[in-house]
N, CA, C and O atoms as a Tinker XYZ file with bonds, in Angstrom:
   296  protein
     1  N    167.626000  213.476000   56.367000    73     2
     2  CA   167.880000  213.343000   54.949000    64     1     3
     3  C    167.419000  214.583000   54.194000    63     2     4     5
     4  O    168.043000  215.000000   53.218000    81     3
     5  N    166.334000  215.156000   54.651000    73     3     6
     6  CA   165.826000  216.340000   53.961000    64     5     7
     7  C    166.818000  217.501000   54.071000    63     6     8     9
     8  O    167.004000  218.253000   53.115000    81     7
     9  N    167.447000  217.644000   55.226000    73     7    10
    10  CA   168.447000  218.702000   55.410000    64     9    11
    11  C    169.621000  218.474000   54.463000    63    10    12    13
    12  O    170.108000  219.413000   53.833000    81    11
    13  N    170.073000  217.231000   54.365000    73    11    14
    14  CA   171.167000  216.897000   53.452000    64    13    15
    15  C    170.787000  217.250000   52.017000    63    14    16    17
    16  O    171.574000  217.832000   51.272000    81    15
    17  N    169.576000  216.887000   51.655000    73    15    18
    18  CA   169.095000  217.170000   50.303000    64    17    19
    19  C    169.070000  218.674000   50.045000    63    18    20    21
    20  O    169.486000  219.132000   48.981000    81    19
    21  N    168.585000  219.433000   51.012000    73    19    22
    22  CA   168.521000  220.887000   50.844000    64    21    23
    23  C    169.903000  221.510000   50.749000    63    22    24    25
    24  O    170.114000  222.436000   49.965000    81    23
    25  N    170.847000  221.014000   51.539000    73    23    26
    26  CA   172.197000  221.584000   51.490000    64    25    27
    27  C    172.873000  221.248000   50.161000    63    26    28    29
    28  O    173.588000  222.085000   49.610000    81    27
    29  N    172.660000  220.035000   49.638000    73    27    30
    30  CA   173.219000  219.681000   48.334000    64    29    31
    31  C    172.630000  220.546000   47.232000    63    30    32    33
    32  O    173.337000  220.960000   46.313000    81    31
    33  N    171.339000  220.817000   47.324000    73    31    34
    34  CA   170.690000  221.681000   46.337000    64    33    35
    35  C    171.274000  223.083000   46.404000    63    34    36    37
    36  O    171.512000  223.711000   45.372000    81    35
    37  N    171.504000  223.573000   47.612000    73    35    38
    38  CA   172.094000  224.900000   47.783000    64    37    39
    39  C    173.501000  224.947000   47.200000    63    38    40    41
    40  O    173.862000  225.902000   46.512000    81    39
    41  N    174.291000  223.918000   47.477000    73    39    42
    42  CA   175.650000  223.847000   46.922000    64    41    43
    43  C    175.589000  223.833000   45.400000    63    42    44    45
    44  O    176.353000  224.531000   44.733000    81    43
    45  N    174.682000  223.041000   44.860000    73    43    46
    46  CA   174.543000  222.943000   43.407000    64    45    47
    47  C    174.126000  224.280000   42.810000    63    46    48    49
    48  O    174.657000  224.688000   41.776000    81    47
    49  N    173.183000  224.964000   43.447000    73    47    50
    50  CA   172.760000  226.287000   42.960000    64    49    51
    51  C    173.930000  227.267000   42.987000    63    50    52    53
    52  O    174.098000  228.071000   42.070000    81    51
    53  N    174.731000  227.193000   44.040000    73    51    54
    54  CA   175.891000  228.079000   44.133000    64    53    55
    55  C    176.907000  227.773000   43.042000    63    54    56    57
    56  O    177.499000  228.689000   42.472000    81    55
    57  N    177.115000  226.483000   42.746000    73    55    58
    58  CA   178.013000  226.104000   41.654000    64    57    59
    59  C    177.529000  226.693000   40.333000    63    58    60    61
    60  O    178.317000  227.227000   39.553000    81    59
    61  N    176.240000  226.588000   40.096000    73    59    62
    62  CA   175.671000  227.136000   38.858000    64    61    63
    63  C    175.908000  228.638000   38.789000    63    62    64    65
    64  O    176.326000  229.157000   37.754000    81    63
    65  N    175.648000  229.326000   39.873000    73    63    66
    66  CA   175.824000  230.777000   39.902000    64    65    67
    67  C    177.279000  231.163000   39.672000    63    66    68    69
    68  O    177.567000  232.042000   38.859000    81    67
    69  N    178.193000  230.520000   40.377000    73    67    70
    70  CA   179.619000  230.843000   40.251000    64    69    71
    71  C    180.106000  230.604000   38.832000    63    70    72    73
    72  O    180.768000  231.458000   38.243000    81    71
    73  N    179.779000  229.445000   38.286000    73    71    74
    74  CA   180.257000  229.127000   36.939000    64    73    75
    75  C    179.619000  230.053000   35.911000    63    74    76    77
    76  O    180.278000  230.458000   34.954000    81    75
    77  N    178.361000  230.388000   36.094000    73    75    78
    78  CA   177.694000  231.305000   35.167000    64    77    79
    79  C    178.341000  232.684000   35.191000    63    78    80    81
    80  O    178.511000  233.316000   34.149000    81    79
    81  N    178.696000  233.140000   36.376000    73    79    82
    82  CA   179.350000  234.447000   36.493000    64    81    83
    83  C    180.735000  234.409000   35.855000    63    82    84    85
    84  O    181.109000  235.324000   35.121000    81    83
    85  N    181.497000  233.350000   36.136000    73    83    86
    86  CA   182.859000  233.250000   35.600000    64    85    87
    87  C    182.841000  233.241000   34.083000    63    86    88    89
    88  O    183.616000  233.959000   33.450000    81    87
    89  N    181.976000  232.447000   33.498000    73    87    90
    90  CA   182.008000  232.280000   32.048000    64    89    91
    91  C    180.975000  233.133000   31.316000    63    90    92    93
    92  O    181.038000  233.274000   30.095000    81    91
    93  N    180.030000  233.698000   32.055000    73    91    94
    94  CA   179.013000  234.573000   31.479000    64    93    95
    95  C    178.422000  233.957000   30.208000    63    94    96    97
    96  O    178.404000  234.573000   29.142000    81    95
    97  N    177.952000  232.750000   30.357000    73    95    98
    98  CA   177.523000  231.982000   29.202000    64    97    99
    99  C    176.107000  231.455000   29.446000    63    98   100   101
   100  O    175.900000  230.607000   30.314000    81    99
   101  N    175.143000  231.951000   28.688000    73    99   102
   102  CA   173.746000  231.564000   28.881000    64   101   103
   103  C    173.520000  230.077000   28.601000    63   102   104   105
   104  O    172.737000  229.425000   29.293000    81   103
   105  N    174.197000  229.550000   27.599000    73   103   106
   106  CA   174.029000  228.134000   27.262000    64   105   107
   107  C    174.493000  227.247000   28.416000    63   106   108   109
   108  O    173.829000  226.272000   28.767000    81   107
   109  N    175.631000  227.594000   28.997000    73   107   110
   110  CA   176.146000  226.866000   30.155000    64   109   111
   111  C    175.137000  226.898000   31.299000    63   110   112   113
   112  O    174.862000  225.874000   31.924000    81   111
   113  N    174.594000  228.075000   31.563000    73   111   114
   114  CA   173.645000  228.231000   32.654000    64   113   115
   115  C    172.417000  227.339000   32.429000    63   114   116   117
   116  O    171.919000  226.714000   33.365000    81   115
   117  N    171.938000  227.284000   31.192000    73   115   118
   118  CA   170.770000  226.460000   30.886000    64   117   119
   119  C    171.055000  224.973000   31.057000    63   118   120   121
   120  O    170.217000  224.230000   31.567000    81   119
   121  N    172.234000  224.545000   30.634000    73   119   122
   122  CA   172.613000  223.133000   30.791000    64   121   123
   123  C    172.646000  222.759000   32.271000    63   122   124   125
   124  O    172.103000  221.729000   32.671000    81   123
   125  N    173.283000  223.596000   33.074000    73   123   126
   126  CA   173.415000  223.276000   34.499000    64   125   127
   127  C    172.076000  223.371000   35.224000    63   126   128   129
   128  O    171.811000  222.587000   36.135000    81   127
   129  N    171.236000  224.315000   34.833000    73   127   130
   130  CA   169.920000  224.425000   35.461000    64   129   131
   131  C    169.065000  223.209000   35.149000    63   130   132   133
   132  O    168.340000  222.721000   36.016000    81   131
   133  N    169.144000  222.717000   33.926000    73   131   134
   134  CA   168.364000  221.524000   33.591000    64   133   135
   135  C    168.851000  220.327000   34.407000    63   134   136   137
   136  O    168.053000  219.494000   34.837000    81   135
   137  N    170.169000  220.248000   34.617000    73   135   138
   138  CA   170.723000  219.174000   35.446000    64   137   139
   139  C    170.245000  219.329000   36.892000    63   138   140   141
   140  O    169.910000  218.339000   37.543000    81   139
   141  N    170.212000  220.549000   37.391000    73   139   142
   142  CA   169.735000  220.800000   38.749000    64   141   143
   143  C    168.274000  220.381000   38.899000    63   142   144   145
   144  O    167.905000  219.768000   39.901000    81   143
   145  N    167.449000  220.705000   37.916000    73   143   146
   146  CA   166.041000  220.315000   37.979000    64   145   147
   147  C    165.894000  218.802000   38.035000    63   146   148   149
   148  O    165.019000  218.280000   38.725000    81   147
   149  N    166.752000  218.104000   37.307000    73   147   150
   150  CA   166.738000  216.644000   37.360000    64   149   151
   151  C    167.122000  216.157000   38.757000    63   150   152   153
   152  O    166.519000  215.220000   39.280000    81   151
   153  N    168.120000  216.794000   39.355000    73   151   154
   154  CA   168.569000  216.398000   40.699000    64   153   155
   155  C    167.448000  216.521000   41.725000    63   154   156   157
   156  O    167.341000  215.695000   42.632000    81   155
   157  N    166.626000  217.533000   41.588000    73   155   158
   158  CA   165.554000  217.761000   42.556000    64   157   159
   159  C    164.521000  216.638000   42.534000    63   158   160   161
   160  O    163.833000  216.403000   43.528000    81   159
   161  N    164.413000  215.944000   41.400000    73   159   162
   162  CA   163.350000  214.960000   41.239000    64   161   163
   163  C    163.764000  213.519000   41.495000    63   162   164   165
   164  O    162.960000  212.610000   41.289000    81   163
   165  N    164.987000  213.287000   41.933000    73   163   166
   166  CA   165.422000  211.904000   42.148000    64   165   167
   167  C    165.522000  211.587000   43.632000    63   166   168   169
   168  O    165.532000  212.484000   44.475000    81   167
   169  N    165.595000  210.316000   43.934000    73   167   170
   170  CA   165.679000  209.874000   45.329000    64   169   171
   171  C    167.052000  210.190000   45.905000    63   170   172   173
   172  O    168.036000  210.326000   45.178000    81   171
   173  N    167.094000  210.303000   47.241000    73   171   174
   174  CA   168.318000  210.745000   47.918000    64   173   175
   175  C    169.482000  209.779000   47.698000    63   174   176   177
   176  O    170.623000  210.232000   47.601000    81   175
   177  N    169.246000  208.476000   47.615000    73   175   178
   178  CA   170.367000  207.544000   47.459000    64   177   179
   179  C    171.029000  207.672000   46.090000    63   178   180   181
   180  O    172.189000  207.292000   45.929000    81   179
   181  N    170.315000  208.197000   45.111000    73   179   182
   182  CA   170.905000  208.428000   43.798000    64   181   183
   183  C    171.499000  209.834000   43.707000    63   182   184   185
   184  O    172.159000  210.175000   42.725000    81   183
   185  N    171.266000  210.619000   44.707000    73   183   186
   186  CA   171.633000  212.038000   44.652000    64   185   187
   187  C    173.128000  212.245000   44.468000    63   186   188   189
   188  O    173.543000  213.051000   43.636000    81   187
   189  N    173.945000  211.523000   45.237000    73   187   190
   190  CA   175.396000  211.710000   45.157000    64   189   191
   191  C    175.941000  211.362000   43.786000    63   190   192   193
   192  O    176.859000  212.020000   43.297000    81   191
   193  N    175.386000  210.333000   43.161000    73   191   194
   194  CA   175.806000  209.965000   41.808000    64   193   195
   195  C    175.517000  211.114000   40.842000    63   194   196   197
   196  O    176.337000  211.423000   39.977000    81   195
   197  N    174.369000  211.734000   40.988000    73   195   198
   198  CA   174.003000  212.839000   40.102000    64   197   199
   199  C    174.847000  214.084000   40.362000    63   198   200   201
   200  O    175.167000  214.826000   39.433000    81   199
   201  N    175.206000  214.310000   41.617000    73   199   202
   202  CA   176.117000  215.420000   41.926000    64   201   203
   203  C    177.452000  215.192000   41.226000    63   202   204   205
   204  O    178.027000  216.120000   40.658000    81   203
   205  N    177.941000  213.958000   41.268000    73   203   206
   206  CA   179.196000  213.640000   40.579000    64   205   207
   207  C    179.072000  213.854000   39.078000    63   206   208   209
   208  O    179.996000  214.358000   38.440000    81   207
   209  N    177.935000  213.473000   38.515000    73   207   210
   210  CA   177.711000  213.705000   37.086000    64   209   211
   211  C    177.701000  215.194000   36.769000    63   210   212   213
   212  O    178.240000  215.625000   35.750000    81   211
   213  N    177.089000  215.971000   37.645000    73   211   214
   214  CA   177.068000  217.426000   37.458000    64   213   215
   215  C    178.487000  217.985000   37.484000    63   214   216   217
   216  O    178.838000  218.837000   36.668000    81   215
   217  N    179.294000  217.507000   38.415000    73   215   218
   218  CA   180.674000  217.979000   38.504000    64   217   219
   219  C    181.472000  217.603000   37.258000    63   218   220   221
   220  O    182.329000  218.368000   36.817000    81   219
   221  N    181.193000  216.424000   36.686000    73   219   222
   222  CA   181.848000  216.031000   35.432000    64   221   223
   223  C    181.458000  216.981000   34.302000    63   222   224   225
   224  O    182.298000  217.378000   33.494000    81   223
   225  N    180.187000  217.337000   34.255000    73   223   226
   226  CA   179.716000  218.282000   33.234000    64   225   227
   227  C    180.408000  219.630000   33.413000    63   226   228   229
   228  O    180.836000  220.251000   32.440000    81   227
   229  N    180.513000  220.076000   34.667000    73   227   230
   230  CA   181.169000  221.354000   34.951000    64   229   231
   231  C    182.622000  221.318000   34.488000    63   230   232   233
   232  O    183.095000  222.265000   33.860000    81   231
   233  N    183.337000  220.227000   34.795000    73   231   234
   234  CA   184.736000  220.110000   34.365000    64   233   235
   235  C    184.842000  220.130000   32.844000    63   234   236   237
   236  O    185.731000  220.774000   32.287000    81   235
   237  N    183.946000  219.435000   32.186000    73   235   238
   238  CA   183.960000  219.370000   30.725000    64   237   239
   239  C    183.724000  220.760000   30.120000    63   238   240   241
   240  O    184.437000  221.182000   29.210000    81   239
   241  N    182.722000  221.452000   30.637000    73   239   242
   242  CA   182.404000  222.787000   30.116000    64   241   243
   243  C    183.542000  223.756000   30.421000    63   242   244   245
   244  O    183.878000  224.603000   29.592000    81   243
   245  N    184.131000  223.634000   31.602000    73   243   246
   246  CA   185.263000  224.469000   31.978000    64   245   247
   247  C    186.421000  224.261000   31.004000    63   246   248   249
   248  O    187.061000  225.217000   30.567000    81   247
   249  N    186.679000  222.993000   30.672000    73   247   250
   250  CA   187.744000  222.656000   29.734000    64   249   251
   251  C    187.476000  223.297000   28.369000    63   250   252   253
   252  O    188.381000  223.864000   27.757000    81   251
   253  N    186.252000  223.207000   27.907000    73   251   254
   254  CA   185.882000  223.817000   26.624000    64   253   255
   255  C    186.081000  225.331000   26.679000    63   254   256   257
   256  O    186.607000  225.928000   25.740000    81   255
   257  N    185.660000  225.945000   27.781000    73   255   258
   258  CA   185.802000  227.402000   27.919000    64   257   259
   259  C    187.274000  227.802000   27.926000    63   258   260   261
   260  O    187.638000  228.814000   27.326000    81   259
   261  N    188.124000  227.029000   28.593000    73   259   262
   262  CA   189.562000  227.334000   28.630000    64   261   263
   263  C    190.154000  227.202000   27.234000    63   262   264   265
   264  O    190.953000  228.041000   26.819000    81   263
   265  N    189.772000  226.157000   26.508000    73   263   266
   266  CA   190.247000  225.982000   25.128000    64   265   267
   267  C    189.809000  227.173000   24.276000    63   266   268   269
   268  O    190.589000  227.683000   23.472000    81   267
   269  N    188.576000  227.611000   24.450000    73   267   270
   270  CA   188.066000  228.746000   23.678000    64   269   271
   271  C    188.768000  230.048000   24.042000    63   270   272   273
   272  O    188.918000  230.931000   23.198000    81   271
   273  N    189.198000  230.171000   25.293000    73   271   274
   274  CA   189.949000  231.360000   25.691000    64   273   275
   275  C    191.317000  231.380000   25.014000    63   274   276   277
   276  O    191.815000  232.434000   24.618000    81   275
   277  N    191.919000  230.185000   24.887000    73   275   278
   278  CA   193.223000  230.102000   24.233000    64   277   279
   279  C    193.098000  230.324000   22.726000    63   278   280   281
   280  O    194.000000  230.879000   22.099000    81   279
   281  N    191.986000  229.893000   22.154000    73   279   282
   282  CA   191.751000  230.003000   20.714000    64   281   283
   283  C    190.396000  230.680000   20.478000    63   282   284   285
   284  O    189.435000  230.016000   20.089000    81   283
   285  N    190.315000  231.973000   20.705000    73   283   286
   286  CA   189.009000  232.645000   20.686000    64   285   287
   287  C    188.314000  232.651000   19.326000    63   286   288   289
   288  O    187.118000  232.934000   19.251000    81   287
   289  N    189.041000  232.343000   18.253000    73   287   290
   290  CA   188.429000  232.417000   16.931000    64   289   291
   291  C    187.923000  231.074000   16.432000    63   290   292   293
   292  O    187.477000  230.960000   15.290000    81   291
   293  N    187.992000  230.059000   17.283000    73   291   294
   294  CA   187.492000  228.734000   16.886000    64   293   295
   295  C    185.978000  228.736000   16.994000    63   294   296
   296  O    185.338000  227.724000   16.709000    81   295
């Protein structure tokens, strides 16, 4: 279980890095890092639910960034 937990943390860290580089947005990075810190402190059986929540946040932020790219003056 510990190996699974470590690999999920690594995947999550990589997601944060990739999205931060793509959007170059400090606020986004802070939101995702706070979510990652929360993930580290929960039990493994709840871990997958939190990963899904993180992915929902990523999709939401991605959607906002795409909208802002289409309408940069909003």
